[in-house]
C-alpha positions in Angstrom: -91.8 -71.1 -129.8 -91.2 -74.8 -129.9 -88.1 -76.5 -131.2 -87.9 -77.5 -134.9 -88.7 -81.2 -135.3 -87.0 -83.6 -137.6 -89.7 -85.9 -139.1 -88.9 -88.9 -141.3 -91.7 -90.6 -143.1 -91.0 -94.1 -144.5 -93.3 -95.2 -147.4 -93.5 -97.8 -150.2 -94.6 -95.2 -152.7 -98.1 -96.7 -153.0 -101.3 -94.6 -153.1 -102.1 -95.3 -149.5 -98.6 -94.1 -148.4 -98.7 -91.1 -150.6 -102.1 -90.1 -149.1 -100.6 -90.5 -145.6 -97.6 -88.3 -146.6 -100.0 -85.6 -147.9 -102.0 -85.7 -144.6 -98.9 -85.6 -142.5 -97.5 -82.6 -144.4 -100.8 -80.8 -143.9 -101.1 -81.7 -140.2 -97.5 -81.1 -139.1 -96.0 -77.8 -138.1 -94.6 -75.6 -140.9 -91.3 -75.5 -139.1 -90.8 -79.3 -139.2 -88.0 -80.6 -141.3 -89.8 -83.5 -143.2 -87.9 -86.2 -145.1 -89.8 -88.8 -147.1 -88.1 -92.1 -147.8 -89.6 -94.4 -150.4 -88.3 -97.8 -149.4 -89.6 -99.3 -152.7 -87.3 -97.0 -154.7 -84.5 -97.0 -152.2 -82.0 -94.2 -152.1 -78.5 -93.7 -153.6 -76.6 -94.6 -150.5 -79.1 -97.1 -149.1 -79.4 -94.9 -146.1 -83.2 -95.1 -146.1 -83.3 -98.9 -145.8 -80.6 -98.8 -143.1 -82.5 -96.3 -141.1 -85.7 -98.4 -141.4 -83.8 -101.3 -140.0 -82.3 -99.2 -137.2 -85.7 -97.9 -136.3 -87.2 -101.4 -136.5 -89.8 -100.4 -139.0 -91.8 -103.4 -140.1 -94.7 -101.8 -142.0 -95.3 -98.5 -143.9 -96.2 -95.8 -143.8 -94.1 -95.2 -140.7 -93.2 -92.0 -138.9 -90.0 -91.2 -136.9 -89.8 -87.9 -134.9 -86.4 -86.7 -133.8 -84.9 -90.2 -134.2 -87.7 -92.0 -132.3 -90.4 -94.0 -134.0 -93.8 -92.6 -133.3 -95.9 -94.9 -131.1 -98.2 -95.7 -134.1 -95.2 -97.1 -136.0 -92.8 -98.8 -133.7 -92.1 -102.5 -134.4 -95.4 -103.2 -136.1 -95.7 -105.6 -138.9 -97.5 -108.8 -139.8 -98.3 -111.0 -136.8 -97.6 -114.4 -138.3 -99.1 -116.3 -135.4 -102.4 -114.4 -135.6 -102.6 -115.1 -139.4 -101.9 -118.8 -138.7 -104.6 -118.9 -136.1 -107.1 -117.3 -138.4 -106.2 -119.8 -141.1 -106.6 -122.7 -138.7 -102.9 -123.6 -138.8 -101.3 -124.7 -135.6 
């Protein structure tokens, strides 16, 4: 039997994020301890936004497993230089 995993899902509460949460809940083990943080709403203690900063979350939805950002979600975000290049801005 594998160890219980602590899975944190960071969202913005939008339909795309909510669909991702549904898919993750269906796909993950039933033993996983899943916590969903809606960064748009925030939380009473601001813990969710502090955790997002600690984990270097730059876009949502994002997943953290046992305190480590999943490879799909680590340090991603808007690539300003790529956008500027596509807009023809130097």
